[in-house]
C-alpha positions as CSV (number, residue, x, y, z in Angstrom):
1,X,57.4,15.2,51.5
2,X,59.2,12.8,49.1
3,X,61.0,11.2,52.4
4,X,57.7,10.3,53.9
5,X,56.4,8.9,50.7
6,X,59.4,6.7,50.2
7,X,59.1,5.6,54.3
8,X,55.5,4.8,54.0
9,X,56.3,3.0,50.6
10,X,58.8,0.9,51.9
11,X,56.8,-0.2,55.4
12,X,54.1,-1.0,53.0
13,X,56.1,-3.9,51.3
14,X,57.6,-4.8,54.2
15,X,54.4,-5.5,55.9
16,X,52.7,-6.7,52.4
17,X,56.2,-9.4,52.7
18,X,55.5,-10.2,55.8
19,X,51.8,-11.2,55.4
20,X,52.7,-13.3,52.3
21,X,55.2,-14.9,54.2
22,X,53.1,-15.7,57.2
23,X,50.4,-16.8,54.9
24,X,53.0,-19.2,53.0
25,X,53.6,-20.4,56.2
26,X,50.3,-21.2,57.1
27,X,49.2,-22.7,53.6
28,X,52.6,-25.2,54.3
29,X,51.4,-26.2,57.8
30,X,47.8,-27.5,56.2
31,X,46.8,-31.2,55.4
32,X,47.1,-30.9,51.8
33,X,44.1,-33.4,49.7
34,X,44.9,-33.8,46.1
35,X,41.5,-34.4,44.3
36,X,41.6,-36.3,40.8
37,X,38.8,-36.4,38.6
38,X,39.3,-39.1,36.4
39,X,39.4,-38.7,32.8
40,X,38.1,-35.4,31.1
41,X,38.5,-33.5,27.5
42,X,38.8,-35.4,24.8
43,X,38.8,-38.9,26.6
44,X,35.3,-39.6,27.8
45,X,35.9,-42.6,30.5
46,X,33.3,-45.3,30.5
47,X,30.1,-44.1,28.5
48,X,26.9,-46.0,29.1
49,X,24.3,-46.9,26.5
50,X,22.3,-43.8,27.8
51,X,24.9,-41.5,26.8
52,X,26.5,-40.8,30.4
53,X,30.2,-40.1,30.5
54,X,32.5,-41.4,33.4
55,X,34.5,-37.8,33.0
56,X,30.9,-36.0,33.8
57,X,30.1,-37.6,36.9
58,X,33.5,-38.1,38.4
59,X,34.6,-34.1,37.9
60,X,31.2,-33.7,40.1
61,X,31.9,-35.9,42.7
62,X,35.6,-34.5,43.0
63,X,34.1,-30.7,42.9
64,X,31.5,-31.7,46.0
65,X,34.0,-33.9,47.7
66,X,36.4,-30.6,47.7
67,X,33.5,-28.0,48.8
68,X,33.0,-30.1,51.9
69,X,36.8,-30.5,52.5
70,X,37.4,-26.9,52.0
71,X,34.8,-26.2,55.1
72,X,37.9,-27.5,57.0
73,X,40.6,-24.0,58.0
74,X,43.4,-26.9,58.3
75,X,42.7,-28.8,55.1
76,X,44.2,-27.7,51.9
77,X,42.4,-28.8,48.6
78,X,44.6,-29.2,45.3
79,X,42.7,-30.2,42.3
80,X,44.2,-31.7,39.0
81,X,41.4,-30.5,37.0
82,X,38.5,-29.0,37.7
83,X,37.2,-28.4,34.4
84,X,36.5,-30.8,31.5
85,X,39.8,-31.0,30.2
86,X,42.6,-34.1,29.7
87,X,45.4,-34.4,31.8
88,X,47.8,-36.6,31.4
89,X,48.8,-39.4,34.0
90,X,52.1,-38.3,34.8
91,X,50.8,-34.7,35.2
92,X,48.3,-35.7,37.6
93,X,50.9,-37.3,39.7
94,X,53.2,-33.9,39.5
95,X,50.7,-31.9,40.7
96,X,50.4,-34.2,43.7
97,X,54.1,-34.7,44.8
98,X,55.0,-30.7,43.8
99,X,51.8,-30.1,45.9
100,X,53.6,-32.1,49.2
101,X,50.6,-33.9,49.3
102,X,49.4,-35.8,52.7
103,X,47.0,-37.8,50.5
104,X,45.8,-38.4,46.8
105,X,42.5,-39.6,46.2
106,X,41.5,-40.6,42.4
107,X,37.6,-41.1,41.5
108,X,36.4,-42.9,38.6
109,X,33.2,-45.4,37.5
110,X,33.0,-48.6,36.4
111,X,31.4,-50.3,33.8
112,X,30.5,-53.9,32.5
113,X,28.2,-56.0,30.0
114,X,26.3,-57.6,32.7
115,X,24.0,-55.6,34.9
116,X,27.0,-55.6,37.8
117,X,26.6,-53.2,40.4
118,X,28.7,-51.9,43.7
119,X,31.6,-49.7,44.4
120,X,35.3,-50.7,45.3
121,X,38.3,-48.6,45.9
122,X,42.0,-49.7,44.9
123,X,45.3,-48.9,46.2
124,X,48.9,-49.5,44.2
125,X,49.8,-53.4,44.1
126,X,50.0,-56.6,42.0
127,X,46.5,-58.0,40.2
128,X,45.1,-60.4,42.2
129,X,43.2,-61.7,39.4
130,X,41.8,-61.0,36.0
131,X,38.9,-58.9,37.1
132,X,41.3,-56.6,38.9
133,X,43.7,-56.7,36.0
134,X,40.6,-55.7,33.5
135,X,39.8,-52.8,36.0
136,X,43.5,-51.3,35.8
137,X,44.1,-52.3,32.1
138,X,40.9,-49.8,31.3
139,X,41.8,-46.5,33.5
140,X,45.2,-47.3,32.3
141,X,45.0,-47.4,28.4
142,X,44.4,-43.3,28.5
143,X,48.2,-43.1,28.4
144,X,47.6,-43.8,24.7
145,X,46.5,-40.6,24.2
146,X,49.5,-38.9,25.4
147,X,52.3,-37.8,23.2
148,X,55.3,-39.5,24.2
149,X,54.1,-42.1,26.7
150,X,56.8,-44.8,26.5
151,X,59.1,-42.2,28.0
152,X,57.1,-40.9,30.4
153,X,56.2,-44.5,31.7
154,X,59.5,-46.5,30.9
155,X,57.8,-48.8,28.8
156,X,54.7,-49.7,30.7
157,X,52.4,-51.6,28.8
158,X,49.0,-51.2,30.1
159,X,48.0,-54.6,28.3
160,X,50.7,-56.6,30.0
161,X,50.2,-57.9,33.5
162,X,54.2,-58.5,33.6
163,X,54.4,-54.4,32.9
164,X,53.6,-53.6,36.7
165,X,55.7,-56.3,38.5
166,X,58.1,-53.4,39.5
167,X,55.1,-50.5,39.8
168,X,54.3,-50.7,44.0
169,X,57.9,-50.3,45.3
170,X,57.6,-46.9,45.7
171,X,53.9,-46.9,47.1
172,X,55.3,-50.0,49.4
173,X,55.9,-47.5,52.3
174,X,51.9,-45.7,51.9
175,X,50.2,-49.2,51.6
176,X,49.1,-49.5,55.5
177,X,47.9,-45.6,55.1
178,X,46.3,-46.4,51.8
179,X,44.8,-49.4,52.8
180,X,43.2,-47.4,55.9
181,X,41.7,-45.1,53.8
182,X,40.3,-47.4,51.1
183,X,38.6,-48.9,54.0
184,X,36.9,-46.1,55.6
185,X,35.6,-45.3,52.0
186,X,34.2,-48.4,51.4
187,X,32.9,-48.0,55.2
188,X,30.9,-45.3,54.7
189,X,29.9,-47.1,51.0
190,X,28.8,-50.1,52.6
191,X,27.3,-48.9,55.9
192,X,25.9,-45.7,55.1
193,X,24.7,-45.5,51.8
194,X,23.7,-49.2,51.6
195,X,25.8,-49.6,48.3
196,X,27.1,-53.1,47.5
197,X,30.4,-53.5,48.5
198,X,32.9,-54.6,46.2
199,X,36.0,-54.7,48.9
200,X,39.5,-52.8,49.2
201,X,41.8,-54.2,46.0
202,X,45.0,-54.2,44.8
203,X,45.8,-53.4,41.3
204,X,48.3,-51.6,38.9
205,X,47.0,-48.3,38.2
206,X,49.3,-46.2,36.7
207,X,48.0,-43.1,38.3
208,X,48.8,-44.1,41.7
209,X,52.4,-45.4,40.5
210,X,53.0,-41.9,40.0
211,X,52.4,-40.8,43.4
212,X,54.3,-40.7,46.3
213,X,52.4,-40.6,49.5
214,X,48.9,-42.8,50.9
215,X,46.6,-43.1,47.5
216,X,43.8,-44.8,46.8
217,X,41.6,-45.1,43.8
218,X,37.8,-45.1,44.1
219,X,35.4,-46.7,41.6
220,X,31.8,-45.2,42.7
221,X,29.8,-47.6,40.9
222,X,28.6,-49.0,37.3
223,X,27.3,-46.4,34.5
224,X,26.1,-49.8,33.1
225,X,24.0,-50.4,35.6
226,X,20.3,-49.3,34.6
227,X,19.7,-47.8,38.5
228,X,22.9,-47.1,39.8
229,X,23.7,-45.2,36.4
230,X,20.7,-43.1,37.3
231,X,22.1,-42.7,40.9
232,X,25.9,-41.8,39.7
233,X,24.2,-39.2,37.2
234,X,21.8,-37.9,40.0
235,X,22.3,-34.6,42.2
236,X,21.8,-36.9,45.2
237,X,24.0,-39.4,44.3
238,X,27.2,-37.6,43.4
239,X,26.7,-35.2,47.0
240,X,26.1,-38.9,48.8
241,X,29.0,-40.5,47.3
242,X,31.0,-37.1,48.0
243,X,29.9,-37.2,51.4
244,X,31.2,-40.6,52.3
245,X,34.5,-39.8,50.6
246,X,34.8,-36.2,52.3
247,X,33.7,-38.2,55.7
248,X,36.4,-40.7,55.4
249,X,39.0,-38.4,54.6
250,X,38.6,-36.6,57.7
251,X,38.3,-40.1,59.8
252,X,41.7,-41.1,58.2
253,X,43.4,-37.6,58.9
254,X,41.8,-37.8,62.8
255,X,43.0,-41.4,63.7
256,X,46.1,-40.8,62.1
257,X,46.4,-37.5,64.5
258,X,45.5,-40.1,67.4
259,X,47.7,-42.5,66.6
260,X,50.6,-40.1,66.5
261,X,49.4,-38.6,70.3
262,X,48.1,-41.9,71.4
263,X,50.3,-44.7,70.4
264,X,53.9,-42.9,69.6
265,X,56.6,-44.4,71.5
266,X,60.0,-43.6,72.7
267,X,63.0,-45.8,72.2
268,X,63.4,-45.4,75.8
269,X,67.3,-46.6,75.0
270,X,67.7,-43.9,73.2
271,X,67.3,-41.5,76.0
272,X,70.1,-40.6,78.3
273,X,70.2,-39.1,81.8
274,X,70.4,-35.4,81.5
275,X,73.7,-33.6,82.5
276,X,74.4,-30.1,83.8
277,X,75.7,-27.9,81.0
278,X,77.7,-25.0,82.4
279,X,76.1,-22.0,81.4
280,X,79.0,-20.5,79.5
281,X,79.1,-23.2,76.5
282,X,78.2,-22.5,73.5
283,X,78.9,-23.5,70.1
284,X,80.5,-27.0,70.3
285,X,82.7,-27.6,67.2
286,X,81.5,-30.4,64.9
287,X,79.2,-31.4,66.8
288,X,75.0,-31.2,65.9
289,X,72.2,-30.8,68.6
290,X,68.6,-32.0,68.2
291,X,65.6,-32.2,70.1
292,X,64.0,-35.8,69.7
293,X,60.5,-35.1,70.2
294,X,58.9,-38.8,69.5
295,X,59.4,-42.1,67.5
296,X,57.5,-44.9,66.5
297,X,56.4,-47.1,63.8
298,X,53.9,-44.2,61.9
299,X,55.3,-42.2,59.1
300,X,54.0,-38.6,59.8
301,X,54.5,-35.5,57.5
302,X,56.6,-33.2,59.4
303,X,54.1,-30.3,59.4
304,X,53.2,-28.3,62.3
305,X,49.4,-29.5,62.8
306,X,51.1,-33.2,63.5
307,X,53.2,-31.7,66.3
308,X,51.0,-30.0,68.4
309,X,51.9,-26.6,66.5
310,X,55.7,-27.4,66.8
311,X,57.6,-25.7,63.7
312,X,61.0,-27.1,62.0
313,X,60.1,-30.4,62.9
314,X,62.3,-33.0,61.0
315,X,62.0,-36.8,60.4
316,X,64.7,-39.6,60.0
317,X,64.1,-43.3,59.7
318,X,66.3,-45.7,61.8
319,X,65.5,-49.6,61.9
320,X,61.6,-49.6,61.7
321,X,61.3,-46.5,63.8
322,X,60.5,-43.3,62.4
323,X,62.2,-40.5,65.0
324,X,61.1,-36.8,65.0
325,X,63.5,-33.8,65.5
326,X,63.1,-30.5,66.5
327,X,66.2,-27.9,65.8
328,X,69.5,-28.6,64.3
329,X,72.5,-26.1,65.5
330,X,76.0,-26.5,66.9
331,X,74.6,-23.9,69.8
332,X,74.0,-26.0,72.7
333,X,72.6,-23.2,74.8
334,X,70.0,-23.1,71.7
335,X,69.2,-26.4,71.9
336,X,68.1,-26.1,75.6
337,X,66.0,-23.5,74.5
338,X,64.1,-25.5,71.8
339,X,64.0,-28.5,74.5
340,X,62.1,-26.1,76.8
341,X,59.9,-25.1,74.1
342,X,59.3,-28.8,72.8
343,X,58.0,-29.7,76.5
344,X,55.9,-26.7,76.5
345,X,54.0,-27.9,73.5
346,X,53.6,-30.8,75.3
347,X,56.3,-33.2,74.4
348,X,57.2,-33.6,78.3
349,X,60.0,-36.6,77.8
350,X,61.8,-34.6,74.8
351,X,65.6,-35.0,75.3
352,X,68.4,-33.2,73.5
353,X,70.7,-35.4,71.3
354,X,74.2,-35.0,69.9
355,X,76.0,-36.1,66.6
356,X,79.3,-36.0,65.0
357,X,80.6,-36.7,61.4
358,X,76.7,-38.2,61.0
359,X,77.0,-40.3,64.3
360,X,75.2,-40.2,67.6
361,X,77.4,-39.5,70.8
362,X,76.7,-38.7,74.0
363,X,76.5,-35.1,75.0
364,X,78.8,-35.9,78.0
365,X,81.6,-36.8,74.9
366,X,80.1,-33.7,72.8
367,X,80.9,-31.0,76.0
368,X,84.4,-32.4,76.2
369,X,85.5,-30.7,72.6
370,X,84.2,-27.6,73.5
371,X,85.9,-24.5,72.0
372,X,88.8,-22.9,73.3
């Protein structure tokens, strides 16, 4: 009896382990969006004369965005905060980086001593004018509430434009994708909600600097404008703004997917005539084989949803192209099987490449050094 119970217990543990592993793999294959509600806790952000607080509006909008995105099974949403708490700017970026996110979207509200109105969406960059600098300066000033902020941000001074000259380096490779998402958001605000369009802009937002993925900061409107403030503080306004942002994210994802399927090009000079590989060949010493499935100017996350369900894909940059490979083995028979799998998934032009000591060599040369 005890033996049967032990066997049953072991089977249950194995089943749970396999289930958890499968769920973890499924989660890792999803398109990950990190949503960031600006300010929070003891830091209210902008406050209108009417008492409206930026931190409350941004949280409500972000939660609505997340609710819409979570309706899609292939999207995972991560929040930097889901309650009225203060989160350091560097921690917000860390949450996104640790999640290996595909997008980072931060939502804020604007304010002015006039009746200025309209929405604008920022990507990281140098301040193009004094107005952009003042907007970023106001959002960045929250770091003064953080302990050890000089250490956490490498001496960046939100009051000095010169401090931001070096901020854009890490985000440069994501700039085009960030602008694409920002434009989608502004188009929805303008065309669907008929909001005043203040455009897509660049400025040195510290929260964007902390991330290593396409990232935008949305200034959803002016809480100091009498009419716009009421709209931002209303359920209707928050729902409409959230819908515009979530639809922009979905359009961005679709565009990236379409770009891969329709525009990714192969570097034809890389391709070699397929040679007949003797069936007895197996492990080739000091040689690594990969299946090149695509190459193009688009930088895509090496996740299965980007590659027609194909897993174990990795990316390498060569000159101005990103190359995408499937498989990594010294077993020539195994890599042939992986090539067949890639072709079955739809990568009809997939071909095998060989490397020795980190350098590309021909398949013929690789096969000349077989094990004896």
